TIRO-2110 file (N, C-alpha, C; in Angstrom, 1 decimal):
// TIRO-2110
198.6, -58.1, 23.2, N, 1, A
198.1, -56.9, 23.9, CA, 1, A
197.2, -57.4, 25.0, C, 1, A
197.4, -56.8, 26.2, N, 2, A
196.5, -57.2, 27.3, CA, 2, A
195.2, -56.5, 27.3, C, 2, A
194.3, -56.9, 28.2, N, 3, A
193.0, -56.3, 28.2, CA, 3, A
193.0, -54.8, 28.7, C, 3, A
194.1, -54.4, 29.3, N, 4, A
194.2, -53.0, 29.8, CA, 4, A
194.7, -52.1, 28.7, C, 4, A
194.8, -52.6, 27.5, N, 5, A
195.3, -51.7, 26.4, CA, 5, A
194.2, -51.8, 25.3, C, 5, A
194.2, -50.7, 24.5, N, 6, A
193.4, -50.7, 23.3, CA, 6, A
194.2, -50.3, 22.1, C, 6, A
193.8, -50.7, 20.9, N, 7, A
194.4, -50.3, 19.7, CA, 7, A
193.8, -48.9, 19.2, C, 7, A
194.6, -48.0, 18.8, N, 8, A
194.2, -46.8, 18.2, CA, 8, A
194.9, -46.7, 16.8, C, 8, A
194.2, -46.1, 15.8, N, 9, A
194.6, -46.1, 14.5, CA, 9, A
194.7, -44.6, 14.0, C, 9, A
195.8, -44.4, 13.2, N, 10, A
196.0, -43.0, 12.7, CA, 10, A
196.2, -43.2, 11.1, C, 10, A
195.3, -42.5, 10.4, N, 11, A
195.4, -42.6, 8.9, CA, 11, A
196.2, -41.4, 8.4, C, 11, A
197.1, -41.7, 7.4, N, 12, A
197.9, -40.6, 6.8, CA, 12, A
198.3, -41.1, 5.4, C, 12, A
199.2, -40.2, 4.8, N, 13, A
199.8, -40.6, 3.6, CA, 13, A
201.2, -41.1, 3.8, C, 13, A
201.7, -41.1, 5.0, N, 14, A
203.0, -41.7, 5.3, CA, 14, A
202.9, -42.5, 6.6, C, 14, A
203.7, -43.5, 6.8, N, 15, A
203.7, -44.2, 8.1, CA, 15, A
204.2, -43.2, 9.2, C, 15, A
203.6, -43.4, 10.4, N, 16, A
203.9, -42.5, 11.5, CA, 16, A
204.3, -43.4, 12.7, C, 16, A
205.6, -43.5, 13.0, N, 17, A
206.1, -44.3, 14.1, CA, 17, A
206.2, -43.4, 15.3, C, 17, A
206.5, -42.2, 15.1, N, 18, A
206.7, -41.2, 16.2, CA, 18, A
205.7, -40.1, 16.1, C, 18, A
204.6, -40.2, 16.8, N, 19, A
203.6, -39.2, 16.6, CA, 19, A
204.0, -37.8, 17.2, C, 19, A
203.6, -36.8, 16.5, N, 20, A
203.9, -35.4, 16.8, CA, 20, A
202.6, -34.5, 16.7, C, 20, A
202.6, -33.4, 17.4, N, 21, A
201.6, -32.4, 17.3, CA, 21, A
202.2, -31.4, 16.3, C, 21, A
201.7, -31.4, 15.1, N, 22, A
202.2, -30.5, 14.1, CA, 22, A
201.5, -29.1, 14.2, C, 22, A
202.2, -28.1, 13.9, N, 23, A
201.7, -26.7, 13.9, CA, 23, A
201.2, -26.5, 12.5, C, 23, A
200.0, -27.0, 12.2, N, 24, A
199.4, -26.8, 10.8, CA, 24, A
198.4, -25.7, 10.8, C, 24, A
198.1, -25.2, 9.6, N, 25, A
197.1, -24.2, 9.5, CA, 25, A
195.7, -24.8, 9.5, C, 25, A
195.6, -26.1, 9.3, N, 26, A
194.3, -26.8, 9.2, CA, 26, A
193.6, -26.8, 10.6, C, 26, A
192.4, -26.5, 10.5, N, 27, A
191.6, -26.4, 11.8, CA, 27, A
190.8, -27.7, 11.9, C, 27, A
191.0, -28.4, 13.1, N, 28, A
190.4, -29.7, 13.3, CA, 28, A
189.4, -29.5, 14.5, C, 28, A
188.5, -30.6, 14.6, N, 29, A
187.5, -30.6, 15.6, CA, 29, A
187.9, -30.2, 17.0, C, 29, A
189.0, -30.9, 17.5, N, 30, A
189.5, -30.7, 18.8, CA, 30, A
190.8, -29.9, 18.9, C, 30, A
191.1, -29.1, 17.8, N, 31, A
192.3, -28.2, 17.8, CA, 31, A
193.5, -29.0, 17.4, C, 31, A
194.7, -28.3, 17.7, N, 32, A
196.0, -28.9, 17.3, CA, 32, A
196.2, -30.1, 18.2, C, 32, A
196.4, -31.3, 17.5, N, 33, A
196.6, -32.5, 18.2, CA, 33, A
197.1, -33.6, 17.2, C, 33, A
197.4, -34.7, 17.7, N, 34, A
197.7, -35.9, 16.9, CA, 34, A
196.4, -36.8, 17.1, C, 34, A
195.7, -37.0, 15.9, N, 35, A
194.4, -37.7, 16.0, CA, 35, A
194.5, -39.2, 15.7, C, 35, A
193.7, -39.9, 16.5, N, 36, A
193.6, -41.3, 16.3, CA, 36, A
192.1, -41.7, 16.4, C, 36, A
191.8, -42.9, 16.2, N, 37, A
190.4, -43.5, 16.3, CA, 37, A
190.5, -44.9, 16.7, C, 37, A
189.5, -45.4, 17.3, N, 38, A
189.4, -46.9, 17.7, CA, 38, A
188.9, -47.7, 16.5, C, 38, A
188.5, -47.0, 15.4, N, 39, A
187.9, -47.6, 14.3, CA, 39, A
188.8, -47.7, 13.1, C, 39, A
189.3, -48.9, 12.7, N, 40, A
190.2, -49.0, 11.6, CA, 40, A
189.7, -48.4, 10.3, C, 40, A
188.4, -48.7, 10.0, N, 41, A
187.8, -48.2, 8.7, CA, 41, A
187.8, -46.6, 8.7, C, 41, A
187.6, -46.0, 9.8, N, 42, A
187.6, -44.6, 9.9, CA, 42, A
189.0, -44.1, 9.6, C, 42, A
190.0, -44.7, 10.2, N, 43, A
191.4, -44.3, 9.9, CA, 43, A
191.8, -44.5, 8.4, C, 43, A
191.3, -45.6, 7.8, N, 44, A
191.5, -45.7, 6.3, CA, 44, A
190.9, -44.6, 5.6, C, 44, A
189.7, -44.1, 6.0, N, 45, A
189.1, -43.0, 5.3, CA, 45, A
189.9, -41.7, 5.5, C, 45, A
190.4, -41.5, 6.7, N, 46, A
191.3, -40.4, 7.0, CA, 46, A
192.6, -40.4, 6.1, C, 46, A
193.1, -41.6, 5.9, N, 47, A
194.3, -41.8, 5.1, CA, 47, A
194.1, -41.4, 3.6, C, 47, A
192.9, -41.9, 3.1, N, 48, A
192.6, -41.5, 1.7, CA, 48, A
192.4, -40.0, 1.6, C, 48, A
191.7, -39.4, 2.6, N, 49, A
191.5, -38.0, 2.5, CA, 49, A
192.9, -37.3, 2.6, C, 49, A
193.8, -37.7, 3.4, N, 50, A
195.1, -37.1, 3.5, CA, 50, A
195.9, -37.2, 2.2, C, 50, A
195.8, -38.3, 1.5, N, 51, A
196.4, -38.4, 0.2, CA, 51, A
195.8, -37.4, -0.8, C, 51, A
194.5, -37.3, -0.8, N, 52, A
193.8, -36.3, -1.7, CA, 52, A
194.3, -34.9, -1.4, C, 52, A
194.3, -34.5, -0.1, N, 53, A
194.6, -33.1, 0.2, CA, 53, A
196.1, -32.8, 0.0, C, 53, A
196.9, -33.8, 0.0, N, 54, A
198.3, -33.6, -0.2, CA, 54, A
198.7, -33.6, -1.6, C, 54, A
197.7, -33.6, -2.5, N, 55, A
198.0, -33.6, -4.0, CA, 55, A
198.5, -35.0, -4.4, C, 55, A
197.9, -36.0, -3.8, N, 56, A
198.2, -37.4, -4.1, CA, 56, A
199.7, -37.7, -3.9, C, 56, A
200.3, -37.2, -2.9, N, 57, A
201.6, -37.5, -2.5, CA, 57, A
201.5, -38.7, -1.5, C, 57, A
202.3, -39.7, -1.7, N, 58, A
202.3, -40.9, -0.8, CA, 58, A
201.1, -41.8, -1.1, C, 58, A
200.8, -42.7, -0.2, N, 59, A
199.7, -43.6, -0.4, CA, 59, A
199.0, -43.8, 1.0, C, 59, A
197.7, -44.2, 1.0, N, 60, A
197.0, -44.3, 2.2, CA, 60, A
197.6, -45.4, 3.1, C, 60, A
198.0, -45.0, 4.3, N, 61, A
198.5, -46.0, 5.3, CA, 61, A
197.9, -45.7, 6.7, C, 61, A
197.8, -46.8, 7.4, N, 62, A
197.2, -46.7, 8.8, CA, 62, A
198.3, -47.1, 9.8, C, 62, A
198.7, -46.2, 10.7, N, 63, A
199.7, -46.6, 11.7, CA, 63, A
198.9, -47.0, 12.9, C, 63, A
199.3, -48.1, 13.5, N, 64, A
198.6, -48.8, 14.7, CA, 64, A
199.4, -48.5, 15.9, C, 64, A
198.7, -48.0, 17.0, N, 65, A
199.3, -47.8, 18.3, CA, 65, A
198.5, -48.5, 19.3, C, 65, A
199.2, -48.9, 20.4, N, 66, A
198.5, -49.4, 21.6, CA, 66, A
198.5, -48.3, 22.6, C, 66, A
197.5, -48.3, 23.4, N, 67, A
197.3, -47.2, 24.5, CA, 67, A
196.9, -48.0, 25.7, C, 67, A
197.7, -47.8, 26.8, N, 68, A
197.5, -48.4, 28.1, CA, 68, A
196.4, -47.6, 28.8, C, 68, A
195.3, -48.2, 29.0, N, 69, A
194.1, -47.5, 29.7, CA, 69, A
194.5, -47.0, 31.0, C, 69, A
195.4, -47.6, 31.7, N, 70, A
195.8, -47.0, 33.0, CA, 70, A
196.5, -45.6, 32.9, C, 70, A
196.9, -45.3, 31.7, N, 71, A
197.5, -44.0, 31.4, CA, 71, A
196.5, -42.9, 31.6, C, 71, A
195.3, -43.2, 31.5, N, 72, A
194.2, -42.1, 31.6, CA, 72, A
194.3, -41.4, 32.9, C, 72, A
194.7, -42.1, 33.9, N, 73, A
194.7, -41.5, 35.3, CA, 73, A
195.7, -40.3, 35.4, C, 73, A
196.7, -40.3, 34.5, N, 74, A
197.7, -39.3, 34.6, CA, 74, A
197.6, -38.1, 33.6, C, 74, A
196.4, -38.2, 32.9, N, 75, A
196.2, -37.2, 31.9, CA, 75, A
195.0, -36.3, 32.2, C, 75, A
195.1, -35.0, 31.8, N, 76, A
193.9, -34.1, 31.9, CA, 76, A
193.1, -34.4, 30.6, C, 76, A
191.9, -35.0, 30.9, N, 77, A
191.0, -35.5, 29.8, CA, 77, A
189.7, -34.7, 29.7, C, 77, A
189.3, -34.4, 28.4, N, 78, A
188.0, -34.0, 28.2, CA, 78, A
187.3, -35.0, 27.3, C, 78, A
186.3, -35.6, 27.8, N, 79, A
185.6, -36.7, 27.1, CA, 79, A
184.1, -36.4, 26.8, C, 79, A
183.8, -36.5, 25.6, N, 80, A
182.4, -36.3, 25.2, CA, 80, A
181.8, -37.7, 24.8, C, 80, A
180.8, -38.1, 25.6, N, 81, A
180.3, -39.4, 25.3, CA, 81, A
179.2, -39.4, 24.2, C, 81, A
178.7, -38.3, 23.9, N, 82, A
177.7, -38.1, 22.9, CA, 82, A
177.7, -36.7, 22.3, C, 82, A
177.1, -36.5, 21.2, N, 83, A
177.0, -35.1, 20.6, CA, 83, A
176.1, -34.2, 21.5, C, 83, A
176.7, -33.3, 22.3, N, 84, A
176.0, -32.4, 23.1, CA, 84, A
176.2, -31.0, 22.6, C, 84, A
175.5, -30.0, 23.2, N, 85, A
175.8, -28.6, 22.8, CA, 85, A
177.2, -28.2, 23.2, C, 85, A
177.7, -28.7, 24.4, N, 86, A
179.0, -28.4, 24.8, CA, 86, A
180.1, -28.9, 23.8, C, 86, A
179.8, -30.2, 23.3, N, 87, A
180.7, -30.8, 22.3, CA, 87, A
180.7, -30.0, 21.0, C, 87, A
179.5, -29.6, 20.6, N, 88, A
179.4, -28.8, 19.3, CA, 88, A
180.1, -27.4, 19.5, C, 88, A
179.9, -26.8, 20.6, N, 89, A
180.5, -25.5, 20.9, CA, 89, A
182.1, -25.6, 20.9, C, 89, A
182.6, -26.7, 21.5, N, 90, A
184.0, -26.9, 21.5, CA, 90, A
184.6, -27.1, 20.1, C, 90, A
183.9, -27.9, 19.3, N, 91, A
184.3, -28.1, 17.9, CA, 91, A
184.2, -26.8, 17.1, C, 91, A
183.1, -26.0, 17.3, N, 92, A
182.9, -24.8, 16.6, CA, 92, A
184.1, -23.8, 17.0, C, 92, A
184.4, -23.7, 18.3, N, 93, A
185.5, -22.8, 18.7, CA, 93, A
186.8, -23.2, 18.1, C, 93, A
187.1, -24.5, 18.0, N, 94, A
188.4, -24.9, 17.5, CA, 94, A
188.4, -24.7, 15.9, C, 94, A
187.3, -25.0, 15.3, N, 95, A
187.2, -24.9, 13.8, CA, 95, A
187.2, -23.4, 13.3, C, 95, A
186.4, -22.6, 14.0, N, 96, A
186.2, -21.2, 13.5, CA, 96, A
187.0, -20.1, 14.1, C, 96, A
187.7, -20.4, 15.3, N, 97, A
188.5, -19.4, 15.9, CA, 97, A
189.9, -19.9, 16.1, C, 97, A
190.8, -19.5, 15.2, N, 98, A
192.2, -20.0, 15.3, CA, 98, A
192.9, -19.6, 16.6, C, 98, A
192.4, -18.7, 17.4, N, 99, A
193.0, -18.3, 18.6, CA, 99, A
192.3, -18.8, 19.8, C, 99, A
191.5, -19.8, 19.6, N, 100, A
190.7, -20.4, 20.7, CA, 100, A
191.6, -20.9, 21.8, C, 100, A
191.4, -20.4, 23.0, N, 101, A
192.3, -20.7, 24.1, CA, 101, A
192.1, -22.0, 24.8, C, 101, A
191.1, -22.7, 24.5, N, 102, A
190.8, -24.0, 25.1, CA, 102, A
191.7, -25.1, 24.8, C, 102, A
192.6, -24.9, 23.8, N, 103, A
193.4, -26.0, 23.2, CA, 103, A
194.5, -26.5, 24.2, C, 103, A
194.9, -25.7, 25.2, N, 104, A
196.0, -26.1, 26.0, CA, 104, A
195.5, -26.7, 27.4, C, 104, A
194.2, -26.7, 27.6, N, 105, A
193.7, -27.1, 28.9, CA, 105, A
193.8, -28.7, 29.1, C, 105, A
193.9, -29.4, 28.0, N, 106, A
193.7, -30.8, 28.1, CA, 106, A
194.9, -31.5, 27.4, C, 106, A
195.2, -32.7, 27.9, N, 107, A
196.2, -33.6, 27.3, CA, 107, A
195.6, -34.4, 26.2, C, 107, A
194.3, -34.8, 26.5, N, 108, A
193.6, -35.7, 25.6, CA, 108, A
192.2, -35.3, 25.5, C, 108, A
191.6, -35.3, 24.3, N, 109, A
190.2, -35.0, 24.1, CA, 109, A
189.6, -36.2, 23.3, C, 109, A
188.6, -36.8, 23.8, N, 110, A
187.9, -37.9, 23.2, CA, 110, A
186.5, -37.6, 22.9, C, 110, A
186.0, -37.9, 21.7, N, 111, A
184.6, -37.7, 21.4, CA, 111, A
184.2, -38.1, 20.0, C, 111, A
182.9, -37.9, 19.7, N, 112, A
182.4, -38.2, 18.4, CA, 112, A
182.9, -37.4, 17.3, C, 112, A
183.0, -38.0, 16.1, N, 113, A
183.3, -37.2, 14.9, CA, 113, A
182.1, -36.6, 14.3, C, 113, A
182.4, -35.6, 13.5, N, 114, A
181.3, -35.1, 12.7, CA, 114, A
181.6, -35.4, 11.2, C, 114, A
180.6, -35.5, 10.4, N, 115, A
180.8, -35.8, 9.0, CA, 115, A
181.4, -34.5, 8.4, C, 115, A
182.5, -34.7, 7.8, N, 116, A
183.3, -33.6, 7.2, CA, 116, A
182.5, -32.9, 6.1, C, 116, A
181.7, -33.6, 5.3, N, 117, A
181.0, -33.0, 4.2, CA, 117, A
180.0, -32.0, 4.7, C, 117, A
180.1, -30.7, 4.3, N, 118, A
179.2, -29.6, 4.7, CA, 118, A
179.4, -29.2, 6.1, C, 118, A
180.4, -29.7, 6.8, N, 119, A
180.5, -29.3, 8.3, CA, 119, A
180.8, -27.9, 8.4, C, 119, A
181.6, -27.3, 7.6, N, 120, A
182.0, -25.9, 7.8, CA, 120, A
180.8, -25.0, 7.6, C, 120, A
180.0, -25.2, 6.6, N, 121, A
178.7, -24.4, 6.4, CA, 121, A
177.8, -24.6, 7.6, C, 121, A
177.7, -25.8, 8.1, N, 122, A
176.8, -26.1, 9.2, CA, 122, A
177.2, -25.4, 10.5, C, 122, A
178.5, -25.4, 10.7, N, 123, A
179.1, -24.8, 11.9, CA, 123, A
178.9, -23.2, 11.8, C, 123, A
179.1, -22.7, 10.7, N, 124, A
178.9, -21.3, 10.5, CA, 124, A
177.4, -20.9, 10.7, C, 124, A
176.5, -21.7, 10.1, N, 125, A
175.1, -21.4, 10.3, CA, 125, A
174.7, -21.5, 11.7, C, 125, A
175.2, -22.5, 12.4, N, 126, A
174.9, -22.7, 13.9, CA, 126, A
175.4, -21.5, 14.7, C, 126, A
176.7, -21.1, 14.4, N, 127, A
177.3, -20.0, 15.2, CA, 127, A
176.6, -18.7, 14.9, C, 127, A
175.9, -18.6, 13.8, N, 128, A
175.2, -17.3, 13.5, CA, 128, A
173.7, -17.5, 13.8, C, 128, A
173.4, -18.5, 14.6, N, 129, A
172.0, -18.8, 15.0, CA, 129, A
171.0, -18.9, 13.9, C, 129, A
171.5, -19.4, 12.7, N, 130, A
170.6, -19.6, 11.6, CA, 130, A
169.9, -21.0, 11.6, C, 130, A
170.5, -21.9, 12.4, N, 131, A
169.9, -23.2, 12.6, CA, 131, A
170.0, -23.6, 14.1, C, 131, A
169.2, -24.5, 14.5, N, 132, A
169.2, -25.0, 15.9, CA, 132, A
170.2, -26.0, 16.1, C, 132, A
170.5, -26.4, 17.4, N, 133, A
171.4, -27.4, 17.7, CA, 133, A
170.9, -28.7, 17.0, C, 133, A
169.6, -29.0, 17.1, N, 134, A
169.1, -30.3, 16.5, CA, 134, A
169.3, -30.3, 15.0, C, 134, A
169.1, -29.2, 14.3, N, 135, A
169.3, -29.1, 12.9, CA, 135, A
170.8, -29.3, 12.6, C, 135, A
171.7, -28.7, 13.4, N, 136, A
173.1, -28.9, 13.2, CA, 136, A
173.5, -30.4, 13.3, C, 136, A
173.0, -31.0, 14.4, N, 137, A
173.3, -32.4, 14.6, CA, 137, A
172.8, -33.3, 13.4, C, 137, A
171.6, -32.9, 12.9, N, 138, A
171.0, -33.7, 11.8, CA, 138, A
171.9, -33.6, 10.6, C, 138, A
172.5, -32.4, 10.4, N, 139, A
173.4, -32.2, 9.2, CA, 139, A
174.8, -32.8, 9.4, C, 139, A
175.3, -32.9, 10.6, N, 140, A
176.6, -33.3, 10.8, CA, 140, A
176.8, -34.8, 10.9, C, 140, A
175.7, -35.5, 11.1, N, 141, A
175.7, -37.0, 11.1, CA, 141, A
176.7, -37.7, 12.1, C, 141, A
176.8, -37.2, 13.3, N, 142, A
177.8, -37.9, 14.2, CA, 142, A
177.5, -39.4, 14.4, C, 142, A
176.3, -39.7, 14.3, N, 143, A
175.9, -41.1, 14.5, CA, 143, A
176.5, -42.1, 13.4, C, 143, A
176.9, -41.5, 12.3, N, 144, A
177.4, -42.4, 11.2, CA, 144, A
178.9, -42.7, 11.4, C, 144, A
179.5, -42.0, 12.3, N, 145, A
181.0, -42.1, 12.4, CA, 145, A
181.3, -42.5, 13.8, C, 145, A
182.6, -42.8, 14.1, N, 146, A
183.0, -43.3, 15.4, CA, 146, A
183.7, -42.2, 16.2, C, 146, A
184.7, -42.5, 16.9, N, 147, A
185.3, -41.6, 17.8, CA, 147, A
186.6, -41.0, 17.2, C, 147, A
187.0, -40.0, 17.9, N, 148, A
188.4, -39.5, 17.6, CA, 148, A
189.0, -39.2, 19.0, C, 148, A
190.3, -39.5, 19.0, N, 149, A
191.1, -39.3, 20.2, CA, 149, A
192.2, -38.3, 19.8, C, 149, A
192.1, -37.1, 20.4, N, 150, A
193.1, -36.0, 20.0, CA, 150, A
194.1, -35.9, 21.1, C, 150, A
195.3, -36.3, 20.8, N, 151, A
196.5, -36.2, 21.8, CA, 151, A
197.1, -34.8, 21.6, C, 151, A
196.9, -34.0, 22.7, N, 152, A
197.3, -32.6, 22.6, CA, 152, A
198.5, -32.2, 23.4, C, 152, A
199.2, -33.1, 24.0, N, 153, A
200.4, -32.8, 24.7, CA, 153, A
201.5, -33.9, 24.6, C, 153, A
202.7, -33.6, 24.9, N, 154, A
203.8, -34.6, 24.9, CA, 154, A
203.5, -35.7, 25.9, C, 154, A
203.0, -35.4, 27.0, N, 155, A
202.7, -36.4, 28.0, CA, 155, A
201.7, -37.4, 27.5, C, 155, A
200.7, -36.9, 26.8, N, 156, A
199.7, -37.8, 26.2, CA, 156, A
200.3, -38.7, 25.1, C, 156, A
201.1, -38.0, 24.2, N, 157, A
201.8, -38.8, 23.1, CA, 157, A
202.7, -39.9, 23.7, C, 157, A
203.3, -39.7, 24.8, N, 158, A
204.2, -40.7, 25.4, CA, 158, A
203.4, -41.9, 25.8, C, 158, A
202.1, -41.8, 25.9, N, 159, A
201.3, -43.0, 26.3, CA, 159, A
201.0, -43.9, 25.1, C, 159, A
201.3, -43.5, 23.9, N, 160, A
201.1, -44.3, 22.7, CA, 160, A
202.3, -45.1, 22.4, C, 160, A
202.1, -46.4, 22.0, N, 161, A
203.2, -47.2, 21.7, CA, 161, A
203.0, -47.7, 20.2, C, 161, A
203.9, -47.4, 19.3, N, 162, A
203.7, -47.8, 17.9, CA, 162, A
203.8, -49.3, 17.9, C, 162, A
202.9, -49.9, 17.0, N, 163, A
202.9, -51.3, 16.8, CA, 163, A
203.3, -51.7, 15.4, C, 163, A
202.6, -51.1, 14.4, N, 164, A
202.9, -51.5, 13.0, CA, 164, A
202.1, -50.5, 12.1, C, 164, A
202.4, -50.6, 10.8, N, 165, A
201.7, -49.9, 9.8, CA, 165, A
201.0, -50.8, 8.9, C, 165, A
199.8, -50.5, 8.6, N, 166, A
199.0, -51.4, 7.7, CA, 166, A
198.8, -50.6, 6.3, C, 166, A
END
């Protein structure tokens, strides 16, 4: 792989050679998308979680993709470099509002993860103004986790090249 490409990892209970945006009922941080990360260990954690929530169907696997950085210039991108109020509002809208209209504006959304443990309660408390932004961030622990890349369109998915499954 050349220096203009990076590896992205997708954790699941099945190998994924051809990524798709599935119409699931699950609400994710950045909405309906195909999710990857630059951190292999994070993808392993996602894979184990996927096996648990699927009723222990399959086994934890990580699919590896390369992404040509020059592809970024042809995509509509929303990038959060750090946990900000705008980032938290975007996640809250995607998680708590199934009809959130922001999901189709971007091809790719990149940003920090939140710790899934207690995240629903924290987002609800923040949305009801029961806790401050600072308290929400303290509870969500984004500093403990890495990034997530949410591929939200066919054009963005076409920028991924399957490499192997680990």
